[in-house]
Each structure stands twice: as structure tokens, then as C-alpha cells.
C-alpha positions as CSV (number, residue, x, y, z in Angstrom):
1,M,64.1,1.6,-76.2
2,M,66.6,3.8,-74.4
3,T,65.8,5.6,-71.3
4,S,66.9,9.2,-71.2
5,P,69.0,10.0,-68.2
6,T,67.7,13.5,-68.0
7,R,64.0,13.7,-68.6
8,F,62.4,16.9,-67.6
9,T,58.9,18.0,-66.6
10,L,58.2,21.6,-65.8
11,V,54.8,22.9,-64.9
12,L,54.7,26.6,-64.6
13,G,51.2,27.2,-63.4
14,T,51.5,31.0,-63.7
15,A,54.6,31.3,-65.8
16,F,53.1,32.6,-69.0
17,L,50.0,34.7,-69.2
18,L,47.1,34.8,-71.6
19,A,45.1,37.8,-72.7
20,P,41.5,36.6,-73.3
21,S,39.7,37.7,-76.4
22,T,36.3,38.3,-74.9
23,A,34.8,41.6,-75.9
24,A,32.5,41.4,-72.9
25,A,35.4,41.8,-70.6
26,V,36.5,44.9,-72.4
27,Q,33.2,46.5,-72.3
28,Q,32.9,45.9,-68.6
29,T,36.3,47.3,-67.6
30,G,37.2,49.5,-70.5
31,A,40.7,47.9,-70.6
32,P,42.2,44.5,-71.5
33,P,41.3,42.0,-68.8
34,A,44.0,40.5,-66.5
35,P,45.9,37.7,-68.3
36,Q,45.2,34.1,-67.5
37,S,47.9,31.4,-66.9
38,Y,48.7,28.4,-69.1
39,E,51.0,25.4,-68.8
40,V,54.3,25.6,-70.7
41,G,54.9,22.7,-73.1
42,R,51.2,22.3,-74.0
43,A,51.3,24.7,-77.0
44,L,50.6,22.9,-80.2
45,P,52.6,23.5,-83.4
46,P,50.9,25.6,-86.1
47,A,48.5,23.8,-88.4
48,V,50.0,22.9,-91.8
49,P,47.4,22.1,-94.5
50,G,47.7,18.5,-95.7
51,S,50.0,17.5,-92.8
52,T,49.2,15.2,-89.9
53,V,50.6,15.8,-86.4
54,I,52.8,13.2,-84.9
55,E,53.6,13.3,-81.2
56,L,57.1,12.3,-80.3
57,T,58.8,11.9,-76.9
58,L,62.5,12.6,-76.5
59,E,63.2,8.9,-76.0
60,E,61.3,8.1,-79.2
61,A,63.2,10.7,-81.1
62,V,66.6,9.5,-80.0
63,D,65.6,5.9,-80.9
64,R,64.5,7.0,-84.4
65,A,67.8,8.8,-84.9
66,L,69.9,5.9,-83.7
67,E,68.2,3.7,-86.2
68,N,67.8,6.0,-89.3
69,N,70.5,8.7,-89.1
70,L,72.6,8.5,-92.3
71,G,75.8,9.6,-90.6
72,L,75.4,6.9,-88.0
73,Q,74.6,4.3,-90.6
74,S,77.8,5.2,-92.4
75,A,79.8,5.0,-89.1
76,R,78.3,1.5,-88.5
77,L,80.2,0.2,-91.5
78,N,83.6,1.1,-90.0
79,P,83.7,-1.9,-87.7
80,E,83.0,-4.2,-90.7
81,I,85.8,-2.5,-92.6
82,Q,88.1,-2.8,-89.7
83,D,87.3,-6.5,-89.3
84,L,88.6,-7.1,-92.8
85,G,91.8,-5.4,-91.9
86,L,92.1,-7.6,-88.9
87,E,91.5,-10.7,-91.0
88,Q,94.3,-9.5,-93.3
89,A,96.7,-9.2,-90.3
90,Q,95.6,-12.6,-88.9
91,A,96.3,-14.2,-92.4
92,A,100.0,-13.9,-91.7
93,F,99.6,-16.6,-89.0
94,L,97.4,-19.0,-90.9
95,P,98.9,-22.3,-92.1
96,T,100.2,-22.2,-95.7
97,F,99.9,-25.3,-97.9
98,S,102.4,-25.7,-100.8
99,S,102.9,-28.3,-103.4
100,S,104.9,-28.8,-106.5
101,L,105.0,-31.3,-109.4
102,G,108.0,-31.5,-111.6
103,Y,109.3,-33.4,-114.6
104,N,112.9,-33.4,-116.0
105,N,114.5,-35.3,-118.8
106,A,118.2,-34.8,-119.4
107,A,120.8,-36.4,-121.6
108,A,124.5,-36.0,-121.2
109,Q,127.5,-37.3,-123.2
110,S,130.0,-39.4,-121.4
111,T,133.3,-38.0,-120.4
112,S,134.6,-40.9,-118.5
113,Q,134.5,-44.7,-118.8
114,L,132.8,-44.7,-115.4
115,D,129.7,-42.8,-116.7
116,G,128.0,-46.0,-117.5
117,G,127.5,-45.4,-121.2
118,A,128.5,-43.2,-124.1
119,R,125.3,-41.1,-123.6
120,I,123.4,-41.1,-120.4
121,T,119.7,-40.2,-120.2
122,T,118.0,-39.5,-116.9
123,E,114.3,-39.0,-116.4
124,R,113.1,-37.5,-113.1
125,N,109.6,-36.9,-111.7
126,T,109.0,-35.0,-108.4
127,F,105.9,-34.4,-106.3
128,N,106.4,-32.5,-103.1
129,F,104.0,-31.2,-100.4
130,G,104.5,-28.8,-97.5
131,L,102.8,-27.1,-94.7
132,G,104.1,-24.1,-92.8
133,Q,102.9,-21.6,-90.2
134,T,104.2,-18.7,-88.2
135,L,103.1,-19.0,-84.6
136,P,101.5,-15.9,-83.2
137,W,102.6,-16.7,-79.6
138,T,106.4,-16.9,-80.1
139,G,106.9,-15.7,-83.6
140,G,108.6,-18.9,-84.5
141,R,108.2,-20.7,-87.9
142,V,107.3,-24.3,-88.1
143,T,107.3,-26.2,-91.4
144,A,106.6,-29.8,-92.4
145,S,107.4,-31.2,-95.8
146,F,106.9,-34.5,-97.7
147,N,109.1,-34.8,-100.8
148,N,109.1,-37.6,-103.4
149,A,111.1,-38.3,-106.5
150,R,111.2,-41.1,-109.1
151,T,114.4,-41.3,-111.2
152,S,115.1,-43.7,-114.1
153,T,118.2,-43.8,-116.2
154,D,120.0,-45.9,-118.8
155,N,123.2,-45.7,-116.8
156,I,124.5,-49.3,-116.5
157,F,126.0,-48.6,-113.1
158,A,122.6,-47.6,-111.5
159,T,122.0,-49.7,-108.5
160,R,118.3,-49.0,-108.3
161,N,116.4,-48.3,-111.5
162,P,113.9,-46.8,-111.2
163,N,114.8,-45.2,-108.0
164,F,112.1,-43.9,-105.6
165,N,113.3,-41.4,-103.0
166,S,111.0,-40.0,-100.3
167,S,111.7,-37.8,-97.2
168,L,109.6,-36.5,-94.4
169,S,110.9,-33.5,-92.4
170,L,109.9,-31.2,-89.6
171,N,111.7,-27.9,-89.0
172,Y,111.3,-25.1,-86.5
173,T,113.0,-21.7,-86.4
174,Q,112.8,-19.4,-83.3
175,S,114.3,-16.0,-82.6
176,L,116.0,-15.9,-79.2
177,L,116.9,-12.2,-79.0
178,S,115.6,-9.8,-81.6
179,G,112.0,-10.5,-82.4
180,R,111.5,-13.0,-79.5
181,R,109.0,-10.9,-77.6
182,I,107.4,-9.1,-80.5
183,D,108.1,-8.6,-84.2
184,Q,106.6,-6.7,-87.1
185,Q,103.9,-9.3,-87.9
186,R,102.8,-9.6,-84.3
187,A,102.9,-5.9,-83.9
188,A,100.7,-5.5,-87.0
189,L,98.2,-8.0,-85.6
190,G,98.2,-6.2,-82.2
191,T,97.7,-2.8,-83.8
192,Q,94.7,-4.1,-85.8
193,L,93.2,-5.5,-82.6
194,I,93.6,-2.1,-80.9
195,Q,92.2,-0.3,-84.0
196,R,89.2,-2.6,-83.8
197,R,88.5,-1.4,-80.2
198,I,89.1,2.2,-81.3
199,V,86.5,1.8,-84.1
200,D,84.0,0.5,-81.5
201,I,84.7,3.5,-79.2
202,Q,84.4,5.9,-82.2
203,L,81.0,4.3,-83.1
204,R,79.8,4.8,-79.5
205,G,81.0,8.4,-79.7
206,E,79.1,8.9,-82.9
207,A,75.9,7.6,-81.4
208,E,76.3,9.8,-78.4
209,D,76.9,12.8,-80.6
210,V,73.7,12.0,-82.6
211,A,71.7,11.6,-79.4
212,N,73.1,15.0,-78.1
213,Q,72.1,16.7,-81.3
214,V,68.6,15.2,-81.2
215,R,68.2,16.3,-77.5
216,A,69.3,19.9,-78.4
217,A,67.1,20.0,-81.5
218,Y,64.1,18.5,-79.6
219,W,64.1,21.2,-76.9
220,N,64.8,23.9,-79.5
221,L,61.8,22.8,-81.4
222,R,59.7,22.9,-78.3
223,S,61.1,26.4,-77.6
224,Q,60.1,27.6,-81.1
225,I,56.6,26.3,-80.6
226,E,56.3,28.0,-77.3
227,Q,57.6,31.2,-78.8
228,I,54.9,31.1,-81.4
229,E,52.3,30.7,-78.6
230,I,53.8,33.6,-76.7
231,Q,53.8,35.8,-79.8
232,R,50.2,34.7,-80.6
233,R,49.1,35.7,-77.1
234,S,51.0,39.0,-77.4
235,L,49.3,39.7,-80.7
236,A,45.9,39.0,-79.0
237,Q,46.7,41.4,-76.2
238,A,47.7,44.1,-78.7
239,E,44.6,43.6,-80.8
240,Q,42.4,43.7,-77.6
241,L,44.0,47.0,-76.6
242,L,43.5,48.4,-80.1
243,E,39.8,47.3,-80.0
244,N,39.4,48.9,-76.6
245,N,40.9,52.2,-77.8
246,R,38.6,52.2,-80.8
247,V,35.7,51.9,-78.3
248,R,37.0,54.8,-76.4
249,V,37.3,56.8,-79.6
250,R,33.8,56.1,-80.5
251,A,32.7,57.0,-77.0
252,G,34.6,60.3,-77.3
253,T,37.0,59.7,-74.4
254,M,40.1,59.3,-76.7
255,V,41.2,61.1,-79.8
256,E,41.7,59.1,-82.9
257,M,45.3,60.0,-83.3
258,D,46.0,58.1,-80.0
259,L,45.2,54.8,-81.9
260,A,48.6,55.0,-83.6
261,Q,50.5,53.5,-80.7
262,A,48.2,50.5,-80.5
263,E,48.3,50.0,-84.2
264,V,52.1,50.0,-84.2
265,Q,52.0,47.4,-81.4
266,V,49.7,45.2,-83.4
267,A,51.9,45.4,-86.5
268,N,55.0,44.6,-84.5
269,A,53.3,41.7,-82.9
270,E,52.2,40.3,-86.3
271,Q,55.7,40.6,-87.6
272,A,57.1,38.9,-84.5
273,L,54.6,36.0,-84.9
274,L,55.5,35.6,-88.5
275,N,59.2,35.5,-87.7
276,A,58.6,32.9,-84.9
277,E,56.7,30.7,-87.4
278,L,59.5,30.9,-89.9
279,Q,62.1,30.0,-87.2
280,W,59.9,27.1,-86.2
281,R,59.7,25.7,-89.7
282,A,63.5,25.9,-90.1
283,Q,64.0,24.2,-86.7
284,E,61.5,21.4,-87.5
285,L,63.4,20.6,-90.7
286,A,66.7,20.5,-88.9
287,F,65.2,18.2,-86.3
288,K,63.6,15.9,-88.9
289,R,66.9,15.6,-90.8
290,L,68.5,13.9,-87.7
291,L,65.7,11.3,-87.5
292,I,65.2,10.2,-91.1
293,S,67.2,8.5,-93.9
294,G,65.4,10.2,-96.7
295,T,62.5,12.4,-97.7
296,N,60.4,9.3,-98.4
297,D,60.1,8.8,-94.7
298,P,56.5,9.7,-93.6
299,L,57.9,11.8,-90.9
300,W,59.2,14.3,-93.5
301,Q,55.6,15.3,-94.4
302,Q,54.3,15.2,-90.8
303,T,54.2,18.0,-88.2
304,V,56.1,17.1,-85.1
305,N,54.7,17.9,-81.7
306,P,57.4,17.3,-79.0
307,V,55.2,16.2,-76.1
308,D,57.8,15.8,-73.3
309,L,57.8,18.6,-70.7
310,P,61.0,19.8,-69.2
311,I,61.2,18.8,-65.5
312,F,61.9,21.9,-63.4
313,E,63.8,20.6,-60.4
314,E,67.0,21.7,-58.9
315,R,69.6,19.0,-59.5
316,T,72.5,18.4,-57.3
317,V,75.7,18.3,-59.3
318,D,78.6,16.2,-58.1
319,I,81.5,17.7,-60.0
320,A,84.2,15.5,-58.4
321,G,82.3,12.3,-59.1
322,A,81.5,13.5,-62.7
323,V,85.2,14.1,-63.4
324,V,86.0,10.6,-62.4
325,E,83.1,9.2,-64.4
326,A,84.1,11.3,-67.5
327,L,87.8,10.1,-67.3
328,E,86.5,6.5,-67.3
329,R,83.7,6.6,-69.8
330,R,84.4,9.4,-72.3
331,P,85.0,7.9,-75.8
332,D,87.6,10.6,-76.7
333,V,89.8,9.8,-73.7
334,Q,89.3,6.0,-74.2
335,Q,90.4,6.4,-77.8
336,Q,93.5,8.3,-76.7
337,R,94.4,5.6,-74.2
338,E,94.2,3.0,-77.0
339,Q,96.4,5.2,-79.1
340,R,99.0,5.1,-76.3
341,Q,98.9,1.3,-76.5
342,V,99.8,1.5,-80.2
343,A,102.7,3.9,-79.3
344,L,103.9,1.5,-76.6
345,M,103.8,-1.4,-79.0
346,N,105.8,0.5,-81.5
347,L,108.4,1.2,-78.8
348,D,108.6,-2.5,-78.0
349,V,109.1,-3.4,-81.7
350,T,111.8,-0.8,-82.1
351,R,113.6,-1.9,-78.9
352,E,113.6,-5.5,-80.2
353,G,115.1,-4.3,-83.4
354,T,118.2,-3.1,-81.6
355,L,119.0,-6.5,-80.2
356,P,121.3,-9.0,-82.1
357,D,119.7,-11.6,-84.3
358,L,120.2,-15.0,-82.7
359,N,118.1,-17.7,-84.3
360,L,117.7,-21.3,-83.2
361,S,117.0,-23.8,-86.0
362,A,116.0,-27.4,-85.4
363,G,115.1,-30.0,-87.8
364,Y,114.2,-33.7,-87.8
365,S,113.9,-35.7,-91.0
366,L,113.4,-39.3,-92.2
367,Q,114.6,-40.7,-95.5
368,G,113.5,-43.7,-97.5
369,V,114.4,-45.2,-100.9
370,G,112.8,-47.9,-103.0
371,G,112.9,-49.5,-106.4
372,D,114.3,-52.6,-108.2
373,L,117.7,-53.4,-106.8
374,F,120.3,-54.6,-109.2
375,T,123.8,-56.0,-108.7
376,R,126.8,-56.6,-111.1
377,S,129.7,-59.1,-111.1
378,G,132.8,-56.9,-111.5
379,L,133.1,-53.6,-113.2
380,G,131.0,-53.3,-116.3
381,G,129.2,-56.6,-115.8
382,E,125.7,-57.2,-116.8
383,P,123.2,-56.0,-114.2
384,E,121.3,-58.8,-112.4
385,L,118.0,-58.2,-110.6
386,L,118.6,-58.8,-107.0
387,E,115.3,-57.7,-105.5
388,R,112.0,-56.3,-106.7
389,G,111.0,-53.0,-105.1
390,G,109.0,-49.8,-105.5
391,Y,107.6,-46.6,-104.0
392,R,106.2,-48.5,-101.0
393,D,109.7,-49.5,-99.9
394,G,110.7,-45.9,-99.3
395,L,107.5,-45.2,-97.3
396,Q,108.1,-48.3,-95.2
397,S,111.6,-47.2,-94.5
398,I,110.3,-43.8,-93.3
399,A,107.7,-45.5,-91.1
400,N,110.4,-47.7,-89.6
401,F,112.6,-44.7,-88.8
402,D,115.4,-46.4,-90.6
403,T,117.4,-43.3,-91.5
404,P,116.6,-40.4,-89.1
405,S,118.5,-37.1,-89.2
406,L,118.6,-34.4,-86.5
407,N,119.9,-30.9,-87.1
408,I,120.3,-28.1,-84.6
409,A,121.9,-24.7,-85.4
410,L,122.4,-21.3,-83.9
411,N,122.8,-18.4,-86.3
412,F,124.0,-15.0,-85.0
413,S,124.3,-11.7,-86.7
414,Y,124.7,-8.1,-85.4
415,P,125.3,-5.0,-87.5
416,V,128.3,-3.1,-86.3
417,G,127.4,0.3,-84.9
418,M,123.6,0.0,-84.9
419,R,123.2,3.8,-85.2
420,A,120.0,3.6,-87.2
421,G,118.5,1.2,-84.6
422,R,119.3,3.5,-81.7
423,A,117.9,6.5,-83.5
424,N,114.7,4.7,-84.2
425,L,114.5,3.6,-80.5
426,E,115.0,7.2,-79.3
427,R,112.3,8.4,-81.7
428,A,109.8,5.8,-80.5
429,R,110.5,6.8,-77.0
430,L,109.9,10.5,-77.8
431,Q,106.6,9.6,-79.6
432,L,105.4,7.7,-76.6
433,R,106.3,10.6,-74.4
434,Q,104.4,12.9,-76.8
435,T,101.4,10.6,-76.6
436,D,101.5,10.6,-72.8
437,L,101.6,14.4,-72.7
438,S,98.6,14.5,-75.2
439,L,96.7,12.1,-73.0
440,R,97.4,14.2,-69.9
441,N,96.4,17.4,-71.7
442,Q,93.2,15.8,-72.8
443,E,92.4,14.5,-69.3
444,L,93.1,18.1,-68.0
445,G,90.8,19.5,-70.7
446,I,88.0,17.0,-69.6
447,E,88.4,17.9,-65.9
448,T,88.2,21.6,-66.8
449,E,85.2,21.1,-69.1
450,V,83.3,19.0,-66.6
451,T,83.9,21.5,-63.9
452,N,82.8,24.4,-66.1
453,V,79.6,22.7,-67.3
454,G,78.8,21.6,-63.7
455,L,79.1,25.2,-62.6
456,S,77.0,26.3,-65.6
457,V,74.2,24.0,-64.4
458,N,74.0,25.9,-61.1
459,N,74.2,29.2,-63.0
460,A,71.4,28.1,-65.4
461,Y,69.2,27.3,-62.4
462,L,69.9,30.7,-60.8
463,Q,69.2,32.4,-64.2
464,L,65.9,30.5,-64.4
465,Q,64.9,31.6,-60.9
466,A,65.8,35.2,-61.8
467,A,63.8,35.0,-65.1
468,T,60.8,33.7,-63.2
469,R,61.0,36.5,-60.7
470,S,61.3,39.0,-63.6
471,R,58.2,37.5,-65.3
472,Q,56.2,37.7,-62.2
473,A,57.2,41.3,-61.7
474,A,56.2,42.0,-65.4
475,E,52.8,40.4,-64.7
476,R,52.2,42.6,-61.6
477,S,53.4,45.7,-63.5
478,L,50.9,44.9,-66.4
479,E,48.1,44.3,-64.0
480,A,48.8,47.6,-62.2
481,E,48.9,49.5,-65.5
482,L,45.6,48.0,-66.6
483,T,44.1,49.0,-63.3
484,R,45.4,52.5,-63.6
485,F,44.4,52.7,-67.3
486,D,40.8,51.7,-66.3
487,V,40.5,54.7,-64.0
488,G,42.3,57.0,-66.4
489,A,45.6,57.2,-64.4
490,S,47.7,55.6,-67.2
491,T,48.3,56.2,-70.8
492,N,48.0,54.0,-73.8
493,F,51.8,54.1,-74.2
494,Q,52.4,52.9,-70.7
495,V,50.0,49.9,-71.2
496,V,51.8,49.0,-74.5
497,T,55.1,49.3,-72.8
498,A,54.0,47.0,-69.9
499,Q,52.6,44.4,-72.4
500,D,55.9,44.4,-74.4
501,A,57.8,44.0,-71.2
502,L,55.7,41.0,-70.2
503,T,56.2,39.4,-73.6
504,A,59.9,39.9,-73.3
505,A,59.9,38.4,-69.8
506,R,57.9,35.4,-71.0
507,L,60.5,34.8,-73.8
508,A,63.3,35.3,-71.3
509,E,61.9,32.7,-68.9
510,L,61.3,30.3,-71.8
511,R,64.9,30.7,-72.8
512,A,66.0,30.1,-69.2
513,V,63.9,26.9,-69.0
514,I,65.4,25.5,-72.2
515,G,68.8,26.7,-71.1
516,Y,68.6,24.8,-67.9
517,V,67.4,21.7,-69.7
518,N,70.3,22.0,-72.1
519,A,72.7,22.6,-69.3
520,L,71.7,19.3,-67.6
521,A,71.9,17.5,-71.0
522,E,75.4,19.0,-71.6
523,F,76.5,17.9,-68.1
524,D,75.4,14.3,-69.0
525,R,77.4,14.6,-72.2
526,V,80.7,15.8,-70.8
527,R,80.6,13.1,-68.2
528,G,80.0,10.4,-70.8
529,A,76.4,9.5,-69.6
530,T,74.4,10.4,-72.7
531,L,73.6,6.8,-73.6
532,P,73.0,4.3,-70.7
533,Y,74.5,1.4,-72.8
């Protein structure tokens, strides 16, 4: 379970006022009684027939979204996809096994008395094996091969018939200039490794975005529920005033035409309550969409009650420290820094391409032959078997290092002019410079954003204090109007106006509370501290 870095609790003991619906109070005073206080965040969502209420904390909501959100589930596949691309790049450095089997039967007519017959037939069988690998550390290529051949012929001059020929060789090729530090294959592997880190950064950014959306939707849902409660209480006040006026009409102290103002207020309050309920339903659906993977989720049919209370406390904002933290932790700037590594690698590859090609080749091989050994007395004499032999003779010769061979060569090439290589190098330098400027611009944007959001936190707190004072003033104004109305010093219109002003002040304070909560959450987002892991 994740722990929200900004959990809020706000208890406004006298923040929002309630007009009671007791007829006794009206009869005693002749006016709507003084409103009572209630605790913000305790309002319940409207009852929906056939729907159960589920209570969710902000932490539980974020956890549900991180597990079920379809967009996040799709993003979680990106690392697996990138892993396959990484495996493909790594495959260039895996050992490669090769083998070949061959058979050849060739006949040739004699063109010389030294050919050993009027028509020579040669039969050859080959079976070869090899293993090669490109080294990821140096870019060199190492190969090992084991070749075998069996040759039989009817040539009377053949010394060994059949002849078994085997060889074992080891070769290594290394670039000394161009491609020594880095080449296209190693650059492709390095790029894939960087892209893998970028995908992880992007996934974390996706998770933070989802968490931020859930936080905003959570508090907006709580705000909509509170607005319903405020409008419900406003309607109760309007209905109470209308009932009081009807009592006055029946008592003969008010003419019937004066009821119109109170009736209009009731109608307006009913419409405002209906609009608040419609907005609540839309906000609840938007909130659920973030938390579920389909409408078969039980949450889709339930009514959500966000039970967390916003904490009302002045929070000290360290803008300088937040800027440092954001430049270190923000996924977007981390991704841009990784992109710079790609550009730097491309520059290195391009620079290597402008160097001459100087390759060192070294090889060591062992040869071995075997087979029945024949000898002849004089030219054209009958062959006589001198020694029995076979395939093992060649292998034994290799094992004894009878005929070793060592080969070392340097190969040099350099295209005259190299205009294309120099142009590519300059372009890579400009691209790296462009990436650096983009990174600096992004860092400047982050510094500006964090500073602005940090200042907005302070402004939101000041706005909340102002909204609280305004609500308190509206409370006192309504109480004064009710007192004056009771003694006949105020009119029905003035009471209605004071009640409307109090409702507006309540809504303004609620918006200020949610605005302060969202400002703190936004400050956590811009400094990269939405998720603690």
C-alpha cells in the first residue's frame, strides 16, 4: 500500500452552516433560526436505489488505479516489448555455430601423360564445423573452425588413397582505428540499453500521472458531494423562509404577493440542487473510470464515498529545495538526459567513422593428413602399399602440432577526401548541441514551473483564509438580518439576499479548501514526489 505524501484533514467547526427544519423554532421567533455548524467532509453521497456505498480513502483509490487502470496496464507492456528489442541487439554478440557437409564426384579426361590415367575420377567428401563470435568489449571477431575432407581417386600417381585431410584453425580480427572504441553493432546495443531505461522512466511517469489524476478526481468528487450538501441546506433554508412567510400571511402580518420572492428562492435552490447532483454523477463516473478495468468491476455499480478529510494546515514550501529535487527526480528530465546519452553515442560512432580502417588479423592453424600410403618404383610403376593409415592419422598429427601455421596481417584503407564522413560528424555534433539546448530549456521550464506552483501554494492558502473570513462575515450578516426580520426591521428580500450570499460564501470556501489541497498535490507532482517509490 502506498502512503500519500500529502494527506489532508480539515475540520471546519463553523465553516458551513445548517438551517434546521424545526417548525417550533419558526413559531417561536417568526423567522428561520440561526444556522448550526457541521464538519466538512462528513457529507454523504446521494442515495442511489439498488447501489451500495463503498468508502474509499485516497490511498486505497490510488492503489486500485495503479493495479487496474487500463492505460497503465498497456504501459506495463512496453518494458517487455523493449526487452525483446534488447535481446535482438544482444544476438549480434552471441556465438554462431556453422557446419557443412559436401560431396563431389568429378571426372576429367587426361591431357598429359602425367595425369595418371586416360580418364581421372575423383570423389571428395567434406564435413566442416565452425564457431564464431563478435566480442562486445572490443568489437573484434574470433572464429574457430575444424575442417575435414576425404578424397579418393583412380589416379595412379596418388600417394595417399583415400586421402584424409583435417585442419584446426583459430582466427581473430581487430579494428585498431575506426571502430576500435565503438562501432554500429555496439552502438545499437548501447542504444537499446538506454531505451530500456527510458521505458522504465516512462512507466514511472505514467504511474505518477495516473496517481495525480486519481488525486484530483478524488477531491473533485468530495467537492461535488459537499456542494450537494450545501445546496440541500440552502434549499432547507429557502423552504423554511417560505413556510415562515406563509405563517405571516395567515396571521395577516404579510400580504400574499410578498410570498413570490421566497417561492423564487425555493425554485432556484431546487434547480441548483439538481445541477449539483448531475455534476456529482458525472464526476463519480470519471473517478471510477480511473480505478477499474471494465464495467464488470463491482465498483462500477457502487456509490463511492471518499472518506479522507483534507488537512487544513499551512505548509512551508521550500522552493529552492523543490527545484533541486525536481531536476533529479522528474521522469521527463530523466528521459531527456537519457536521450542525450543516445546523441552522445551517435557522435562517438560518427567520429569513429572518420578514422582510417586499420585491421589486425591473426590466425593459427594445425594441419593433419592420413590414409593408406603408397610408393612406386620409377615413373608409372605399380603402386605398392607402404603403410596403412586413416582418418585418425590426421587427427594425431594435429594433436602433435606437427604442422603449425601462424599468420599475422595488417590491412589499411582510407577513402580519399572523407567529405561525407566529416559532414556526418558535424551533423552529429549539431544534434548533440541541439539536445543539450533542449535539456537546458526543459530544466529551465521545470525551475519556472516549480517556482510558480510553490508560490501558488502560498496564494491558495491566503485565498482560503480570505474565503473563510468571507464566510464568517456572511454568517454574521445572515444572523443580523434574521434578528432584524424578527422585529420587523428587515424585509423578505434582504433575508433572501443574505441567505444567497451565505450559500455563495460556503461554496467559495469549499472551492478554496479543494484548491489548497490540489495546490499541495500539484507541488508534489512538479517536484517529482507523487509516488514514494
